[in-house]
C-alpha positions as CSV (number, residue, x, y, z in Angstrom):
1,M,-7.4,-11.6,23.0
2,S,-8.0,-14.2,20.2
3,A,-5.7,-17.2,20.0
4,M,-5.0,-16.0,16.5
5,G,-3.9,-12.5,15.7
6,L,-4.9,-10.1,12.9
7,L,-3.4,-9.0,9.6
8,V,-3.9,-5.2,9.2
9,T,-2.8,-3.5,6.1
10,L,-2.5,0.3,5.4
11,E,-2.8,0.9,1.7
12,G,-2.0,4.0,-0.3
13,G,0.4,5.8,-2.6
14,P,3.8,7.3,-1.8
15,G,3.5,10.2,0.6
16,S,0.1,9.2,1.8
17,G,1.3,8.5,5.3
18,T,0.9,4.7,5.5
19,A,4.3,4.0,7.2
20,E,3.8,6.8,9.7
21,Q,0.3,5.7,10.6
22,A,1.4,2.1,10.8
23,L,4.1,3.0,13.3
24,L,1.7,5.1,15.4
25,L,-0.8,2.2,15.4
26,R,1.9,-0.2,16.7
27,Q,2.9,2.2,19.4
28,S,-0.7,2.8,20.6
29,L,-1.4,-0.9,20.6
30,D,1.8,-1.7,22.5
31,G,0.9,1.0,25.0
32,E,-2.4,-0.8,25.7
33,G,-0.7,-4.1,26.1
34,V,-1.9,-5.5,22.8
35,P,1.0,-7.3,21.0
36,A,1.7,-5.8,17.6
37,D,4.4,-6.0,14.9
38,F,5.1,-3.6,12.1
39,V,6.3,-5.0,8.7
40,Q,7.3,-2.8,5.8
41,P,7.6,-5.1,2.8
42,G,8.2,-2.4,0.2
43,G,6.5,-4.4,-2.5
44,E,5.9,-1.4,-4.7
45,D,9.7,-1.2,-5.3
46,A,9.4,-4.1,-7.7
47,W,8.0,-1.6,-10.2
48,L,11.2,0.5,-10.0
49,V,13.0,1.7,-13.1
50,P,16.4,2.9,-12.1
51,D,16.5,6.6,-11.5
52,G,17.9,8.7,-14.3
53,Q,17.2,5.9,-16.9
54,R,15.3,7.3,-19.9
55,A,13.3,4.1,-20.4
56,P,10.9,3.8,-23.3
57,E,7.3,3.0,-22.6
58,W,7.1,-0.7,-22.0
59,P,4.3,-2.7,-23.7
60,P,1.8,-4.3,-21.2
61,A,3.2,-7.8,-21.8
62,S,6.6,-6.7,-20.4
63,R,5.0,-5.4,-17.2
64,V,3.9,-8.9,-16.2
65,A,7.3,-10.0,-14.9
66,P,7.7,-7.2,-12.4
67,F,4.1,-7.7,-11.2
68,L,4.7,-11.4,-10.6
69,F,7.9,-10.6,-8.8
70,A,6.0,-8.2,-6.5
71,V,3.4,-10.9,-5.8
72,T,6.1,-13.4,-5.0
73,H,7.9,-10.8,-2.8
74,L,4.7,-10.1,-0.8
75,A,3.9,-13.8,-0.5
76,D,7.4,-14.3,1.0
77,T,6.9,-11.3,3.3
78,W,3.7,-12.9,4.6
79,H,5.1,-16.3,5.1
80,H,8.4,-15.4,6.8
81,L,7.7,-12.0,8.5
82,A,3.9,-11.7,9.1
83,A,2.4,-15.2,9.4
84,P,4.4,-16.2,12.6
85,G,3.2,-13.1,14.4
86,V,-0.4,-13.7,13.4
87,A,-0.2,-17.3,14.5
88,A,1.2,-16.2,17.8
89,G,-1.7,-13.9,18.5
90,S,-0.2,-10.6,17.5
91,I,-1.6,-7.8,15.3
92,V,0.7,-7.6,12.3
93,I,0.6,-4.3,10.5
94,L,1.8,-4.2,6.9
95,D,2.7,-1.0,5.1
96,R,1.1,-1.6,1.7
97,Y,0.0,-5.0,0.5
98,R,-2.5,-6.6,-2.0
99,T,-4.7,-3.5,-2.7
100,T,-1.7,-1.2,-3.4
101,L,-0.1,-3.8,-5.7
102,L,-3.4,-4.3,-7.5
103,A,-4.0,-0.5,-7.9
104,H,-0.6,-0.1,-9.6
105,A,-1.2,-3.2,-11.8
106,R,-4.5,-1.7,-13.0
107,A,-2.8,1.8,-13.5
108,R,-0.2,0.0,-15.6
109,K,-3.0,-1.5,-17.8
110,L,-2.5,-5.1,-16.9
111,D,-5.6,-7.1,-17.4
112,A,-7.7,-6.3,-14.3
113,E,-9.3,-9.8,-13.9
114,W,-6.0,-11.6,-14.4
115,A,-4.3,-9.3,-11.9
116,A,-7.0,-9.8,-9.3
117,A,-6.9,-13.6,-9.7
118,T,-3.1,-13.5,-9.3
119,V,-3.1,-11.3,-6.2
120,A,-5.7,-13.6,-4.7
121,V,-3.0,-16.1,-3.9
122,L,-1.9,-13.7,-1.1
123,R,-3.5,-14.1,2.3
124,P,-6.2,-11.4,2.6
125,A,-6.0,-8.8,5.3
126,D,-8.4,-9.0,8.2
127,V,-8.5,-5.2,8.2
128,A,-7.5,-3.3,5.0
129,I,-7.4,0.5,5.3
130,Y,-6.9,2.9,2.3
131,L,-5.5,6.3,3.2
132,R,-6.9,8.4,0.3
133,S,-4.7,11.4,-0.4
134,D,-4.5,14.2,-3.0
135,P,-1.4,13.5,-5.2
136,V,-0.4,17.2,-4.8
137,R,-0.3,16.7,-1.0
138,Q,1.6,13.4,-1.5
139,L,4.2,15.1,-3.6
140,D,4.6,17.9,-1.1
141,R,5.1,15.5,1.7
142,L,7.8,13.6,-0.2
143,L,9.7,16.7,-1.2
144,R,9.5,18.2,2.3
145,A,11.0,15.0,3.6
146,G,13.9,15.4,1.2
147,Q,12.9,12.3,-0.8
148,A,13.9,12.1,-4.4
149,L,11.2,10.9,-6.8
150,R,11.7,7.4,-8.1
151,G,10.8,5.9,-11.4
152,W,8.1,3.7,-10.2
153,Q,6.4,6.6,-8.4
154,V,6.0,8.6,-11.6
155,G,5.1,5.7,-13.9
156,I,8.2,6.2,-16.1
157,D,7.8,2.7,-17.6
158,V,4.3,3.6,-18.9
159,G,5.4,6.9,-20.4
160,A,3.9,9.1,-17.8
161,A,7.0,11.2,-17.5
162,R,7.2,12.0,-21.2
163,G,7.4,15.8,-21.7
164,T,6.1,16.7,-18.2
165,G,9.1,16.3,-15.8
166,F,9.0,14.1,-12.8
167,A,6.8,16.3,-10.6
168,G,4.1,16.6,-13.3
169,A,4.4,12.9,-14.0
170,F,4.0,12.1,-10.4
171,R,0.8,14.0,-10.1
172,A,-0.6,12.5,-13.3
173,Y,0.4,9.0,-12.6
174,Q,-0.6,9.0,-8.9
175,S,-4.0,10.5,-9.9
176,T,-4.5,7.4,-12.1
177,V,-3.5,5.1,-9.2
178,S,-5.9,6.9,-6.9
179,R,-8.8,6.3,-9.3
180,Q,-7.9,2.6,-9.2
181,F,-7.9,2.6,-5.4
182,D,-11.3,4.1,-5.5
183,A,-12.5,1.5,-8.0
184,L,-11.3,-1.3,-5.6
185,A,-12.9,0.2,-2.5
186,G,-16.2,-1.6,-2.5
187,P,-18.3,-2.2,0.6
188,G,-16.7,-4.7,3.0
189,R,-13.5,-4.8,1.1
190,L,-11.6,-1.6,2.0
191,L,-12.1,1.0,4.7
192,V,-11.4,4.4,3.1
193,L,-10.1,7.2,5.4
194,D,-8.9,10.7,4.7
195,G,-5.2,10.6,4.6
196,D,-5.0,14.4,4.3
197,G,-6.9,15.0,7.5
198,D,-5.6,15.6,11.1
199,P,-3.1,12.8,11.8
200,A,-4.3,12.4,15.3
201,V,-7.9,12.0,14.2
202,L,-6.8,9.6,11.5
203,Q,-4.8,7.5,14.0
204,R,-7.9,7.2,16.3
205,Q,-10.0,6.0,13.3
206,I,-7.5,3.4,12.4
207,H,-7.0,2.3,16.0
208,D,-10.8,2.0,16.5
209,A,-11.2,-0.1,13.3
210,V,-8.5,-2.5,14.4
211,I,-9.9,-2.8,18.0
212,T,-13.4,-3.4,16.6
213,A,-12.0,-6.2,14.4
214,L,-10.1,-7.7,17.3
215,E,-13.1,-7.7,19.5
216,A,-15.2,-9.4,16.8
217,V,-12.8,-12.4,16.6
218,G,-12.2,-12.5,20.4
């Protein structure tokens, strides 16, 4: 075991299974005697427009403040909740982090270079894994779990819900977000896995990627 731990992030849209896989990863590592912590910062909620609010489409300039709030929120999460565990030698698993925030920023038409430079202030992950999922499957999982769709999930502040209803807006907006994830998934930057595949197989792939990274620094 390395004197320093690892920061592992699971990235993806709502309903892609990041939280479930993060919990399974922590449990499997704990069972093997590898210290692990799970942190759910919920940084995407900084994009929230209150449910039921019929908000007009916001101009790009007005989307800067919530983006900066989310960056600050994630920086605080790292400093207070994640960094101590990594320093103590644990594997700290974050449910959504830099890549998810950046994908949403690009989908909201913020300047891509500026957003990337701003997100770069956040400590990079040692292992970043994107669970690619079909927005139709994402929506189905959320509805089956009894979760109401929220404004930030459907892009209400960018006019995605206009005339389509929340379900249609969710599919359209999350398709845009998925394309941004794919654009960010260059070699060596993001491990892309099938979030719609067998959960047990997916967990094994995630687990193996983390163990490989741990052995590399050990």
